C-alpha positions in Angstrom: -11.8 20.0 12.2 -11.9 20.5 16.0 -11.8 16.7 16.6 -8.6 16.3 14.6 -5.3 16.2 16.7 -2.9 19.0 16.7 0.5 17.5 15.6 3.9 19.0 16.5 5.1 21.9 14.4 7.0 21.0 11.3 5.1 17.8 10.7 3.8 16.8 7.3 1.8 13.5 7.1 -0.5 12.0 4.5 -3.5 10.8 6.5 -6.9 9.3 5.8 -9.9 8.8 8.1 -11.0 5.2 8.3 -13.5 3.1 10.3 -12.2 0.5 12.8 -14.5 -2.4 13.5 -14.6 -5.2 16.1 -17.0 -8.1 16.7 -19.0 -7.3 13.6 -19.7 -3.7 14.4 -18.1 -0.3 14.1 -15.9 0.6 17.0 -14.7 4.1 16.1 -13.1 6.3 13.4 -9.3 6.5 13.4 -6.7 8.4 11.5 -4.4 6.3 9.5 -1.0 7.6 8.4 -0.4 6.5 4.8 2.9 8.3 4.3 5.2 10.8 6.0 7.4 13.6 4.9 8.5 15.5 8.0 8.0 14.4 11.6 8.7 17.1 14.2 11.2 18.7 12.0 12.9 15.4 11.0 12.9 15.1 7.2 12.1 11.5 6.3 10.7 12.2 2.9 13.6 10.7 0.9 13.7 7.4 2.8 12.2 4.3 1.3 8.4 4.0 1.9 8.8 1.2 4.5 11.3 3.3 6.5 9.0 6.4 6.3 6.2 4.2 7.8 8.5 2.9 10.5 9.3 6.5 11.5 5.5 7.2 11.5 4.9 4.1 13.6 7.5 5.3 16.2 5.8 8.8 16.2 2.3 7.3 16.6 3.4 5.3 19.7 5.0 8.3 21.3 2.4 10.9 20.4 -0.4 11.4 22.9 -3.6 11.8 20.9 -5.9 14.2 22.9 -9.0 13.7 20.7 -11.5 10.9 20.2 -9.7 9.9 17.0 -7.0 7.2 17.5 -3.8 7.2 15.3 -2.7 4.1 13.4 -0.1 3.6 10.6 -0.7 1.8 7.3 1.4 -1.1 6.1 3.2 -1.4 2.8 4.5 -4.4 0.8 6.6 -4.6 -2.3 4.8 -6.2 -5.3 6.6 -9.2 -6.8 4.4 -10.4 -9.6 4.5 -14.1 -9.0 3.9 -13.6 -5.3 1.1 -11.1 -5.6 -1.7 -13.6 -4.9 0.1 -14.8 -1.8 0.6 -11.2 -0.7 -3.1 -10.3 -1.0 -4.1 -13.5 0.8 -2.0 -12.4 3.8 -3.1 -8.7 3.4 -6.8 -9.2 3.1 -9.3 -11.5 4.8 -13.0 -12.0 5.0 -14.7 -14.7 2.9 -18.2 -13.4 3.6 -20.8 -14.3 1.0 -23.0 -11.4 2.2 -23.9 -9.0 -0.7 -22.1 -5.7 -0.4 -19.5 -7.0 2.1 -15.9 -5.9 1.8 -12.5 -7.6 2.5 -10.8 -6.3 5.6 -7.2 -5.8 6.9 -5.7 -6.2 10.3 -2.6 -3.9 10.0 -1.6 -3.6 13.7 -0.2 -6.7 15.4 -0.8 -5.2 18.8 -4.5 -4.7 18.0 -5.6 -8.0 16.4 -9.1 -7.8 17.8 -9.7 -4.8 15.5 -10.1 -4.8 11.7 -10.5 -2.2 9.0 -12.9 -2.6 6.0 -10.7 -2.3 2.8 -12.2 -0.2 0.0 -9.4 -0.8 -2.4 -5.7 -1.0 -3.0 -3.3 2.0 -3.1 -0.2 1.7 -5.3 2.8 3.8 -4.5 6.0 4.0 -6.4 9.1 2.4 -4.7 11.7 3.8 -7.2 11.7 6.8 -9.5 10.7 6.7 -13.1 12.3 5.3 -15.4 14.0 2.9 -13.0 13.0 -0.6 -12.0 14.3 -2.6 -9.1 15.5 -6.0 -10.3 17.0 -9.3 -9.1 20.0 -10.9 -10.7 19.8 -14.7 -10.5 23.4 -15.2 -11.6 24.8 -12.7 -9.1 22.2 -13.4 -6.5 21.9 -9.6 -5.9 19.5 -6.7 -6.4 20.2 -4.0 -9.0 18.5 -1.1 -10.6 17.6 -0.9 -14.3 17.2 2.3 -16.2 14.5 1.5 -18.8 15.2 4.7 -20.8 18.9 4.3 -21.3 19.0 0.4 -20.9 21.6 0.6 -18.2 22.2 -1.4 -15.0 23.2 0.2 -11.6 24.5 -1.6 -8.6 22.3 -1.8 -5.5 24.8 0.5 -3.6 23.5 3.3 -5.8 19.9 2.5 -4.7 19.3 5.5 -2.4 19.4 8.0 -5.3 16.7 6.0 -7.1 14.2 5.7 -4.2 10.9 7.4 -4.9 10.4 10.1 -2.2 7.2 11.2 -0.5 7.1 14.1 -2.9 7.6 11.9 -5.9 4.5 9.9 -5.0 2.5 13.0 -4.1 3.3 14.7 -7.4 2.2 11.6 -9.4 -0.9 11.1 -7.3 -1.0 7.5 -5.9 -2.9 5.0 -8.1 -5.9 3.8 -6.1 -8.1 0.9 -7.2 -11.4 1.2 -5.4 -14.1 -1.4 -4.8 -17.2 0.9 -5.2 -20.2 -1.2 -4.3 -23.7 0.3 -4.4 -26.2 -0.5 -1.7 -27.9 -2.8 -4.2 -24.7 -4.7 -5.1 -24.8 -8.5 -5.1 -21.0 -8.6 -5.1 -19.4 -10.1 -1.9 -16.1 -10.0 -0.2 -15.4 -13.5 -1.4 -16.1 -12.4 -4.9 -13.6 -9.5 -4.7 -10.9 -11.8 -3.3 -11.5 -14.9 -5.5 -13.5 -14.2 -8.7 -11.8 -13.1 -12.0 -14.7 -10.9 -13.0 -17.8 -9.4 -11.4 -20.4 -7.0 -12.8 -19.8 -3.9 -10.8 -16.2 -3.6 -9.6 -12.6 -4.8 -10.1 -11.4 -7.9 -8.2 -8.0 -9.0 -6.8 -7.5 -11.8 -9.4 -8.1 -9.2 -12.2 -5.5 -6.9 -10.6 -3.1 -9.8 -10.4 -3.6 -10.6 -14.1 -3.0 -7.0 -15.1 0.3 -6.8 -13.0 1.4 -10.1 -14.6 0.8 -8.7 -18.1 2.8 -5.6 -17.3 5.6 -7.8 -16.0 5.6 -10.1 -19.0 5.7 -7.0 -21.4 8.6 -5.6 -19.4 10.5 -8.9 -19.7 9.8 -9.2 -23.4 10.8 -5.6 -24.1 14.1 -5.9 -22.4 14.9 -9.5 -23.1 14.7 -10.8 -19.6 13.9 -14.4 -18.7 12.6 -15.3 -15.2 11.6 -18.9 -16.0 
């Protein structure tokens, strides 16, 4: 642990160690902030995830890392079922047909010459259970829907429904991994484009599963998005 940075007191971050690549070869290992609860005594745990990551981004730019490990911040996007494929197309790249290759991401706009092999997709909750964030076409406005009591709430009440850092930690984030063996014939292109492969889940399969959940939700609560 000697090579890990010493963060300011009263700082709680969710961090993972990842590999950063450039020009087809590994450049270095870096620490990536996935979520943040407290930064230098500032409690950001109850903010929406994107705002927590913005606070982490601000911290990472101000913090002087005195170790060999750099510090970067993950990106997060809301999942809208009919836009999921477009989202993943912008999130992931690499159409390599080399067996065992992985898609990669370029999360930092100021470091576009670097990229990070992606080993899967992490799903974090945006709103607390049993609420869902919805869009009213008639009102052209966001609202929150309580699936347990079948009640609607105005967007102004949104802050009390936001899933906090602790909500996500307690539920354990759902992480879909692309676990490829050294003998795998699956390629990055397969993961991004194929519906099924022999040894792992693919992006189109995830999209199909999300669409099924969405369709079931609409059917159960009598919603029509056509």
